Structures are given as C-alpha cells and as structure tokens.
C-alpha positions as CSV (number, residue, x, y, z in Angstrom):
1,M,0.0,0.0,-0.1
2,R,1.1,3.4,-0.8
3,W,0.4,6.2,1.6
4,R,-0.3,9.9,0.4
5,P,-1.1,12.6,2.5
6,V,-4.0,14.5,1.5
7,G,-5.1,18.0,1.8
8,R,-3.0,20.3,4.1
9,K,-0.6,20.0,6.8
10,P,-2.6,20.9,10.4
11,R,-1.5,24.4,11.1
12,G,-0.8,25.1,14.9
13,A,2.0,25.4,17.1
14,G,1.3,21.7,18.0
15,W,4.8,21.0,18.2
16,S,4.8,20.6,21.3
17,R,2.2,18.5,22.2
18,P,2.8,14.8,21.7
19,T,-0.2,13.4,20.0
20,S,-3.0,11.5,22.4
21,S,-3.8,7.7,22.3
22,S,-7.2,8.7,21.3
23,A,-6.7,11.0,18.8
24,S,-4.4,8.3,17.1
25,A,-7.2,5.4,17.3
26,E,-9.5,7.9,15.5
27,L,-7.1,8.2,13.1
28,R,-6.6,4.8,12.7
29,R,-10.2,4.4,12.6
30,V,-10.7,7.0,10.2
31,L,-8.2,5.4,7.2
32,A,-9.5,1.7,7.9
33,E,-13.2,3.7,7.2
34,S,-12.2,5.4,4.4
35,R,-10.4,2.0,3.0
36,V,-6.3,4.2,3.2
37,G,-5.3,1.4,5.4
38,T,-6.1,-1.3,7.0
39,E,-5.1,-2.1,11.2
40,E,-2.6,-4.4,9.8
41,E,-1.0,-1.6,7.4
42,C,-1.1,1.2,9.7
43,E,0.5,-1.4,12.5
44,R,3.6,-2.0,9.4
45,A,3.6,1.5,9.1
46,E,3.8,1.6,13.2
47,Q,7.0,-0.7,13.6
48,E,9.1,0.5,10.3
49,A,8.4,4.1,11.8
50,G,9.0,3.4,15.6
51,S,5.9,4.5,16.6
52,F,2.6,5.9,14.6
53,G,3.1,9.6,15.7
54,R,6.3,9.8,13.8
55,F,4.5,7.6,10.8
56,V,2.0,10.3,10.9
57,R,4.3,13.3,11.3
58,G,6.6,11.8,8.2
59,L,3.4,12.1,5.7
60,V,2.0,15.4,6.8
61,G,5.9,16.8,8.3
62,L,5.3,19.4,10.3
63,D,4.5,22.8,9.7
64,R,7.2,25.2,9.5
65,A,5.9,27.7,12.0
66,A,6.1,25.1,14.6
67,A,9.2,24.1,13.0
68,K,10.9,27.8,13.5
69,E,9.2,27.7,17.3
70,A,11.1,24.8,18.0
71,F,14.4,26.4,17.1
72,A,13.8,29.9,18.7
73,S,15.1,29.3,21.8
74,F,18.1,27.8,20.0
75,L,18.6,30.8,17.5
76,D,17.7,33.5,20.3
77,D,20.3,32.2,22.7
78,K,23.1,33.0,20.8
79,R,24.8,35.0,18.0
80,F,25.3,33.0,14.8
81,N,26.8,33.8,11.5
82,A,25.2,33.5,7.7
83,D,26.3,29.5,7.3
84,Q,25.0,28.4,11.3
85,I,21.9,30.2,10.6
86,E,21.6,28.6,7.2
87,F,22.6,25.5,8.4
88,V,19.5,26.0,10.8
89,S,17.7,27.2,8.4
90,L,18.1,23.8,6.1
91,V,17.4,21.9,9.5
92,I,13.7,23.0,9.8
93,D,13.1,23.0,6.1
94,E,13.7,18.8,6.3
95,L,11.4,18.9,9.3
96,S,8.5,20.7,7.8
97,E,8.9,18.4,4.4
98,R,10.1,15.0,6.4
99,G,8.8,15.4,9.9
100,V,11.4,14.3,11.8
101,I,14.9,14.3,11.0
102,E,18.7,12.0,11.7
103,P,20.9,14.0,13.5
104,R,23.3,11.6,11.3
105,R,21.8,13.7,7.7
106,F,23.6,16.7,9.1
107,Y,26.5,15.0,7.5
108,E,25.2,14.5,4.5
109,S,24.0,16.8,1.8
110,P,22.3,19.7,1.7
111,F,23.9,20.2,4.9
112,T,27.7,19.3,3.3
113,D,27.4,22.1,0.8
114,I,27.4,24.7,3.5
115,S,29.9,22.5,5.8
116,S,31.7,19.5,4.6
117,H,32.0,18.3,8.0
118,G,28.7,18.8,8.9
119,P,28.3,21.2,12.1
120,D,31.3,19.9,13.7
121,A,33.3,22.6,11.8
122,L,30.1,25.1,11.7
123,F,29.4,25.5,16.4
124,K,31.4,25.2,19.1
125,S,30.2,21.3,20.8
126,A,27.8,22.6,23.0
127,D,25.6,24.2,20.2
128,V,26.2,20.6,17.8
129,D,24.8,18.6,21.3
130,G,22.1,21.6,21.2
131,L,21.1,21.3,17.9
132,I,20.5,17.4,18.0
133,E,19.0,17.2,21.4
134,M,16.1,20.1,19.9
135,V,15.5,16.9,17.0
136,H,15.8,14.6,19.6
137,D,12.9,16.8,21.1
138,V,11.0,17.5,18.3
139,R,11.4,13.5,17.5
140,R,9.9,12.6,20.9
141,R,6.6,14.7,20.6
142,A,5.7,13.4,17.2
143,E,5.2,10.3,19.9
144,V,1.5,9.2,20.7
145,A,0.7,10.3,24.4
C-alpha cells in the first residue's frame, strides 16, 4: 500500500504536544473506514517508523511555523553567522517536509554543501549538542502520549 498525504498540513504550534492515544485511535479508524489503510497496514507502518505518531509526522511533515518555534530558543540564545543560520534553516526545511530528521543527515548533502564536515566545523560542541537535542525533542513530540 502506498501512503499519500491528502489535503493541507495541520496548522498551529502543536509541535510541543504529543499526539494523544485517542487521536491516534481515531485516525486509525478513519483510515480503515475510508479504506486508505487497514489495521494491519497501520501496524506495519508504525513498526517501520518506530511509532504511529512518527509515521503520521512523516506523512504530513511539521508545520513550518511550528518547526521555527521549536528552534527559536536555540537561535535566540546565541549570535550565529550566516552559514550557521543557513544550516539551521535547512534543518527547519527538512522538518517541515519530513516531520523528523536524524542527526546523521547533518553529515550529508545539502548540509555538507554549507560545511563539508557537517555541524562540527560550524558550531561549538555545546551548540552541536543543543542542535541534536532539539531534533530529538521534536522527534519525541511526534510520539503518541
């Protein structure tokens, strides 16, 4: 079965709230009733993504405003140069499109187009750790509560 997002991405600053188990159950029911996906297909998708919340986030991405909000405190606390800001913007772009990002992606194109050694050559070690923690936090918030 091929999963295809339909309609617009959800709006609002809900990045900070995990999906509730009742919302997840309702979505599964709607998918089954509309014959978009069977319960078995939902289970398989959940296993492949690591959780049903991550699966859904991967379909619809993360609202750009919510992704920016997620990184606002990271950017506000420090002074970054143009390359560093561009790097963070790429992270936001990826989150907007895919919903989650694995830190290993920071060492692949398009990130290495800014810095061939990834974030390690752009940021202080503590800032790299903070960036990775922000990515993990966004991922955790895709989980079902």
